[in-house]
DRENNU-902968 format. One record per residue: residue in three letters; x, y, z of N, C-alpha, C, CB in turn. Coordinates in pm, whole numbers. Glycine has a CB too. Layout:
BEGIN
+------+--------+--------+--------+--------+--------+--------+--------+--------+--------+--------+--------+--------+
| code |   n_xx |   n_yy |   n_zz |  ca_xx |  ca_yy |  ca_zz |   c_xx |   c_yy |   c_zz |  cb_xx |  cb_yy |  cb_zz |
+------+--------+--------+--------+--------+--------+--------+--------+--------+--------+--------+--------+--------+
|  ALA |      X |      Y |      Z |      X |      Y |      Z |      X |      Y |      Z |      X |      Y |      Z |
...
+------+--------+--------+--------+--------+--------+--------+--------+--------+--------+--------+--------+--------+
//
This chain:
BEGIN
+------+--------+--------+--------+--------+--------+--------+--------+--------+--------+--------+--------+--------+
| code |   n_xx |   n_yy |   n_zz |  ca_xx |  ca_yy |  ca_zz |   c_xx |   c_yy |   c_zz |  cb_xx |  cb_yy |  cb_zz |
+------+--------+--------+--------+--------+--------+--------+--------+--------+--------+--------+--------+--------+
|  MET |   7975 |  17872 |   8389 |   8050 |  17785 |   8474 |   8182 |  17753 |   8406 |   7971 |  17657 |   8507 |
|  SER |   8294 |  17781 |   8474 |   8424 |  17753 |   8414 |   8461 |  17607 |   8437 |   8532 |  17845 |   8473 |
|  THR |   8552 |  17558 |   8354 |   8596 |  17420 |   8370 |   8740 |  17416 |   8411 |   8575 |  17341 |   8241 |
|  ALA |   8776 |  17313 |   8485 |   8913 |  17293 |   8530 |   8962 |  17160 |   8476 |   8923 |  17299 |   8685 |
|  GLN |   9090 |  17141 |   8482 |   9150 |  17016 |   8436 |   9137 |  16908 |   8541 |   9298 |  17038 |   8400 |
|  ALA |   9153 |  16781 |   8500 |   9144 |  16668 |   8590 |   9257 |  16669 |   8691 |   9146 |  16537 |   8512 |
|  ASN |   9372 |  16720 |   8654 |   9485 |  16726 |   8746 |   9508 |  16870 |   8789 |   9612 |  16668 |   8680 |
|  PRO |   9531 |  16890 |   8918 |   9555 |  17025 |   8966 |   9692 |  17073 |   8921 |   9543 |  17032 |   9119 |
|  PRO |   9717 |  17205 |   8927 |   9852 |  17254 |   8897 |   9954 |  17184 |   8986 |   9860 |  17408 |   8915 |
|  ALA |  10077 |  17177 |   8941 |  10181 |  17103 |   9012 |  10197 |  17147 |   9157 |  10313 |  17119 |   8941 |
|  ASP |  10187 |  17278 |   9183 |  10204 |  17325 |   9321 |  10090 |  17277 |   9410 |  10211 |  17478 |   9324 |
|  ARG |   9966 |  17277 |   9361 |   9854 |  17225 |   9440 |   9872 |  17076 |   9464 |   9719 |  17251 |   9368 |
|  ALA |   9911 |  17004 |   9360 |   9931 |  16859 |   9373 |  10040 |  16828 |   9475 |   9967 |  16797 |   9236 |
|  ALA |  10148 |  16905 |   9473 |  10257 |  16883 |   9568 |  10213 |  16910 |   9711 |  10377 |  16971 |   9532 |
|  ILE |  10135 |  17015 |   9730 |  10085 |  17047 |   9864 |   9992 |  16937 |   9914 |  10011 |  17183 |   9864 |
|  MET |   9902 |  16889 |   9827 |   9812 |  16782 |   9868 |   9888 |  16653 |   9896 |   9706 |  16757 |   9760 |
|  ALA |   9991 |  16623 |   9818 |  10073 |  16503 |   9841 |  10143 |  16513 |   9977 |  10178 |  16485 |   9728 |
|  ALA |  10191 |  16632 |  10011 |  10257 |  16651 |  10141 |  10158 |  16636 |  10256 |  10324 |  16789 |  10146 |
|  ILE |  10038 |  16687 |  10238 |   9934 |  16673 |  10341 |   9901 |  16526 |  10361 |   9805 |  16752 |  10302 |
|  LEU |   9883 |  16453 |  10253 |   9852 |  16310 |  10261 |   9965 |  16234 |  10329 |   9826 |  16253 |  10121 |
|  ALA |  10089 |  16267 |  10295 |  10204 |  16197 |  10357 |  10213 |  16227 |  10506 |  10335 |  16239 |  10288 |
|  ALA |  10179 |  16350 |  10546 |  10187 |  16389 |  10686 |  10073 |  16334 |  10770 |  10190 |  16538 |  10697 |
|  MET |   9961 |  16300 |  10705 |   9842 |  16252 |  10777 |   9790 |  16125 |  10711 |   9732 |  16361 |  10779 |
|  PRO |   9868 |  16018 |  10718 |   9823 |  15895 |  10651 |   9709 |  15829 |  10727 |   9939 |  15797 |  10637 |
|  GLY |   9646 |  15733 |  10663 |   9540 |  15657 |  10729 |   9405 |  15685 |  10669 |   9538 |  15686 |  10876 |
|  ASN |   9317 |  15586 |  10683 |   9183 |  15597 |  10625 |   9076 |  15634 |  10726 |   9146 |  15469 |  10559 |
|  ASP |   9114 |  15653 |  10852 |   9011 |  15686 |  10951 |   8955 |  15825 |  10923 |   9068 |  15678 |  11095 |
|  ILE |   8831 |  15846 |  10967 |   8763 |  15972 |  10935 |   8829 |  16092 |  11000 |   8619 |  15965 |  10977 |
|  VAL |   8893 |  16073 |  11113 |   8962 |  16185 |  11179 |   9073 |  16238 |  11088 |   9019 |  16141 |  11316 |
|  ASN |   9155 |  16150 |  11034 |   9263 |  16194 |  10944 |   9207 |  16249 |  10814 |   9358 |  16078 |  10915 |
|  GLN |   9102 |  16190 |  10762 |   9042 |  16241 |  10639 |   8990 |  16384 |  10661 |   8928 |  16149 |  10592 |
|  ARG |   8921 |  16405 |  10772 |   8872 |  16541 |  10804 |   8987 |  16639 |  10815 |   8791 |  16540 |  10936 |
|  GLN |   9092 |  16599 |  10884 |   9205 |  16688 |  10905 |   9276 |  16720 |  10773 |   9304 |  16627 |  11004 |
|  ARG |   9284 |  16621 |  10684 |   9345 |  16647 |  10552 |   9263 |  16749 |  10474 |   9357 |  16516 |  10471 |
|  MET |   9130 |  16733 |  10476 |   9044 |  16828 |  10406 |   9060 |  16969 |  10464 |   8896 |  16784 |  10414 |
|  LEU |   9057 |  16980 |  10596 |   9069 |  17110 |  10662 |   9206 |  17172 |  10632 |   9049 |  17095 |  10814 |
|  THR |   9311 |  17095 |  10645 |   9446 |  17146 |  10621 |   9461 |  17192 |  10476 |   9551 |  17039 |  10653 |
|  ALA |   9406 |  17117 |  10383 |   9414 |  17156 |  10242 |   9338 |  17287 |  10218 |   9356 |  17045 |  10151 |
|  MET |   9221 |  17303 |  10279 |   9147 |  17429 |  10264 |   9228 |  17545 |  10322 |   9009 |  17421 |  10333 |
|  GLN |   9293 |  17522 |  10435 |   9373 |  17627 |  10498 |   9493 |  17664 |  10412 |   9420 |  17581 |  10637 |
|  LYS |   9559 |  17566 |  10356 |   9681 |  17592 |  10279 |   9654 |  17637 |  10136 |   9767 |  17468 |  10276 |
|  LEU |   9548 |  17585 |  10075 |   9522 |  17611 |   9933 |   9410 |  17712 |   9909 |   9487 |  17483 |   9865 |
|  GLY |   9332 |  17741 |  10011 |   9221 |  17834 |   9994 |   9091 |  17765 |   9957 |   9254 |  17935 |   9890 |
|  SER |   9101 |  17650 |   9889 |   8983 |  17572 |   9852 |   9025 |  17430 |   9819 |   8909 |  17637 |   9731 |
|  VAL |   8927 |  17340 |   9825 |   8947 |  17201 |   9785 |   8818 |  17156 |   9717 |   8982 |  17108 |   9909 |
|  THR |   8831 |  17087 |   9605 |   8713 |  17034 |   9537 |   8685 |  16892 |   9585 |   8732 |  17036 |   9384 |
|  THR |   8564 |  16845 |   9559 |   8533 |  16706 |   9591 |   8626 |  16614 |   9513 |   8385 |  16673 |   9559 |
|  PHE |   8657 |  16651 |   9391 |   8748 |  16574 |   9305 |   8886 |  16564 |   9370 |   8759 |  16639 |   9165 |
|  GLU |   8941 |  16677 |   9415 |   9073 |  16676 |   9478 |   9071 |  16598 |   9608 |   9120 |  16819 |   9504 |
|  GLY |   8965 |  16616 |   9686 |   8955 |  16544 |   9813 |   8959 |  16394 |   9795 |   8829 |  16583 |   9885 |
|  SER |   8885 |  16346 |   9698 |   8881 |  16200 |   9679 |   9007 |  16149 |   9610 |   8759 |  16161 |   9598 |
|  ARG |   9055 |  16218 |   9509 |   9167 |  16167 |   9430 |   9304 |  16195 |   9489 |   9161 |  16224 |   9294 |
|  PHE |   9322 |  16312 |   9550 |   9455 |  16351 |   9593 |   9473 |  16354 |   9745 |   9487 |  16485 |   9538 |
|  LEU |   9363 |  16357 |   9819 |   9371 |  16356 |   9965 |   9321 |  16225 |  10024 |   9291 |  16472 |  10023 |
|  ASP |   9284 |  16131 |   9938 |   9241 |  15997 |   9977 |   9122 |  15999 |  10074 |   9356 |  15922 |  10041 |
|  CYS |   9027 |  16088 |  10048 |   8902 |  16092 |  10125 |   8794 |  16027 |  10038 |   8863 |  16241 |  10165 |
|  TYR |   8743 |  15915 |  10083 |   8646 |  15841 |  10003 |   8525 |  15926 |   9969 |   8602 |  15715 |  10076 |
|  ASP |   8472 |  15998 |  10067 |   8355 |  16085 |  10045 |   8383 |  16222 |  10107 |   8225 |  16021 |  10106 |
|  PRO |   8445 |  16312 |  10033 |   8477 |  16444 |  10087 |   8356 |  16520 |  10140 |   8544 |  16526 |   9981 |
|  ARG |   8238 |  16496 |  10079 |   8117 |  16567 |  10124 |   8086 |  16534 |  10269 |   7998 |  16531 |  10035 |
|  ALA |   8103 |  16409 |  10306 |   8076 |  16368 |  10444 |   8175 |  16432 |  10541 |   8081 |  16216 |  10456 |
|  ARG |   8301 |  16439 |  10502 |   8403 |  16500 |  10589 |   8374 |  16649 |  10607 |   8545 |  16479 |  10532 |
|  VAL |   8332 |  16717 |  10501 |   8298 |  16859 |  10510 |   8176 |  16876 |  10600 |   8271 |  16919 |  10370 |
|  HIS |   8078 |  16790 |  10587 |   7960 |  16795 |  10673 |   8001 |  16782 |  10821 |   7859 |  16683 |  10635 |
|  GLU |   8091 |  16689 |  10850 |   8137 |  16670 |  10987 |   8215 |  16792 |  11037 |   8226 |  16544 |  10996 |
|  LEU |   8296 |  16850 |  10951 |   8368 |  16972 |  10990 |   8269 |  17084 |  11022 |   8465 |  17017 |  10878 |
|  ARG |   8165 |  17095 |  10943 |   8062 |  17197 |  10969 |   7994 |  17171 |  11103 |   7957 |  17200 |  10856 |
|  GLN |   7962 |  17047 |  11130 |   7898 |  17012 |  11257 |   7988 |  17045 |  11376 |   7861 |  16863 |  11260 |
|  ALA |   8119 |  17042 |  11354 |   8215 |  17075 |  11459 |   8237 |  17226 |  11471 |   8347 |  17005 |  11432 |
|  GLY |   8170 |  17306 |  11385 |   8178 |  17450 |  11397 |   8263 |  17521 |  11292 |   8230 |  17484 |  11527 |
|  THR |   8323 |  17447 |  11201 |   8403 |  17510 |  11096 |   8309 |  17566 |  10991 |   8503 |  17409 |  11032 |
|  ARG |   8325 |  17693 |  10959 |   8240 |  17758 |  10859 |   8300 |  17736 |  10721 |   8225 |  17911 |  10888 |
|  ILE |   8228 |  17661 |  10639 |   8274 |  17625 |  10505 |   8166 |  17660 |  10405 |   8310 |  17473 |  10496 |
|  LYS |   8206 |  17731 |  10302 |   8116 |  17766 |  10193 |   8136 |  17667 |  10079 |   8140 |  17913 |  10145 |
|  THR |   8028 |  17631 |  10010 |   8037 |  17544 |   9893 |   7989 |  17620 |   9771 |   7953 |  17415 |   9914 |
|  VAL |   8069 |  17617 |   9667 |   8029 |  17668 |   9535 |   8044 |  17552 |   9437 |   8114 |  17794 |   9491 |
|  ILE |   7976 |  17561 |   9327 |   7978 |  17453 |   9228 |   8050 |  17501 |   9103 |   7833 |  17407 |   9193 |
|  ARG |   8132 |  17414 |   9046 |   8194 |  17444 |   8918 |   8204 |  17316 |   8835 |   8335 |  17508 |   8938 |
|  ALA |   8223 |  17333 |   8707 |   8240 |  17218 |   8618 |   8387 |  17182 |   8612 |   8185 |  17249 |   8475 |
|  GLU |   8414 |  17053 |   8615 |   8552 |  17006 |   8613 |   8563 |  16884 |   8524 |   8602 |  16975 |   8756 |
|  ARG |   8667 |  16880 |   8444 |   8690 |  16768 |   8353 |   8764 |  16657 |   8427 |   8770 |  16813 |   8228 |
|  THR |   8713 |  16534 |   8420 |   8777 |  16419 |   8484 |   8879 |  16356 |   8389 |   8672 |  16315 |   8527 |
|  GLU |   8947 |  16255 |   8440 |   9048 |  16186 |   8360 |   8990 |  16128 |   8231 |   9113 |  16076 |   8441 |
|  SER |   8865 |  16090 |   8234 |   8801 |  16031 |   8117 |   8761 |  16136 |   8013 |   8678 |  15951 |   8159 |
|  GLY |   8774 |  16262 |   8049 |   8740 |  16369 |   7956 |   8600 |  16423 |   7973 |   8757 |  16321 |   7817 |
|  ASN |   8521 |  16363 |   8061 |   8385 |  16409 |   8085 |   8385 |  16524 |   8184 |   8296 |  16293 |   8137 |
|  ILE |   8288 |  16612 |   8168 |   8275 |  16725 |   8260 |   8168 |  16693 |   8363 |   8241 |  16856 |   8183 |
|  HIS |   8202 |  16716 |   8489 |   8110 |  16693 |   8601 |   8100 |  16820 |   8684 |   8156 |  16573 |   8688 |
|  ARG |   7986 |  16839 |   8746 |   7970 |  16947 |   8842 |   8026 |  16899 |   8975 |   7819 |  16991 |   8856 |
|  VAL |   8118 |  16976 |   9032 |   8180 |  16936 |   9158 |   8168 |  17050 |   9258 |   8328 |  16897 |   9138 |
|  GLY |   8168 |  17014 |   9386 |   8169 |  17113 |   9492 |   8309 |  17166 |   9514 |   8113 |  17055 |   9621 |
|  VAL |   8317 |  17296 |   9541 |   8443 |  17360 |   9578 |   8423 |  17413 |   9719 |   8485 |  17476 |   9476 |
|  TYR |   8504 |  17366 |   9813 |   8489 |  17403 |   9953 |   8589 |  17511 |   9990 |   8506 |  17281 |  10043 |
|  LEU |   8538 |  17617 |  10053 |   8620 |  17731 |  10094 |   8591 |  17763 |  10239 |   8594 |  17855 |  10003 |
|  LEU |   8694 |  17793 |  10317 |   8673 |  17834 |  10455 |   8617 |  17975 |  10457 |   8805 |  17825 |  10536 |
|  GLU |   8520 |  17997 |  10544 |   8466 |  18130 |  10567 |   8526 |  18183 |  10697 |   8309 |  18129 |  10572 |
|  GLY |   8585 |  18300 |  10693 |   8646 |  18355 |  10813 |   8764 |  18269 |  10855 |   8543 |  18363 |  10927 |
|  GLY |   8778 |  18241 |  10982 |   8887 |  18157 |  11031 |   8843 |  18014 |  11047 |   8940 |  18209 |  11162 |
|  ALA |   8940 |  17925 |  11054 |   8911 |  17782 |  11074 |   8891 |  17753 |  11222 |   9025 |  17694 |  11018 |
|  HIS |   8806 |  17659 |  11249 |   8781 |  17615 |  11387 |   8816 |  17468 |  11397 |   8633 |  17639 |  11429 |
|  GLY |   8938 |  17431 |  11356 |   8979 |  17293 |  11347 |   8987 |  17225 |  11476 |   9104 |  17282 |  11281 |
+------+--------+--------+--------+--------+--------+--------+--------+--------+--------+--------+--------+--------+
//
């Protein structure tokens, strides 16, 4: 299992910041759309990125809702280092085929 840094590369961070700015708000509809848009633009989103950079309190729930709506999303697990320096297993969400947003 490979490990990643607590902060995404600058280009990923900039894309997520732009997504968050374009879709503000804490309602679940906007949270779902931010997760979906990030997967479309970046190829994948981790639970860590979803909560920290896309302002989704529980990214797992938003992914579950997207799946229920027909979006095919694959989950893989990887180790990722948090800001505190600890390594955690996190989900990495990837779109399968096309998006059904």
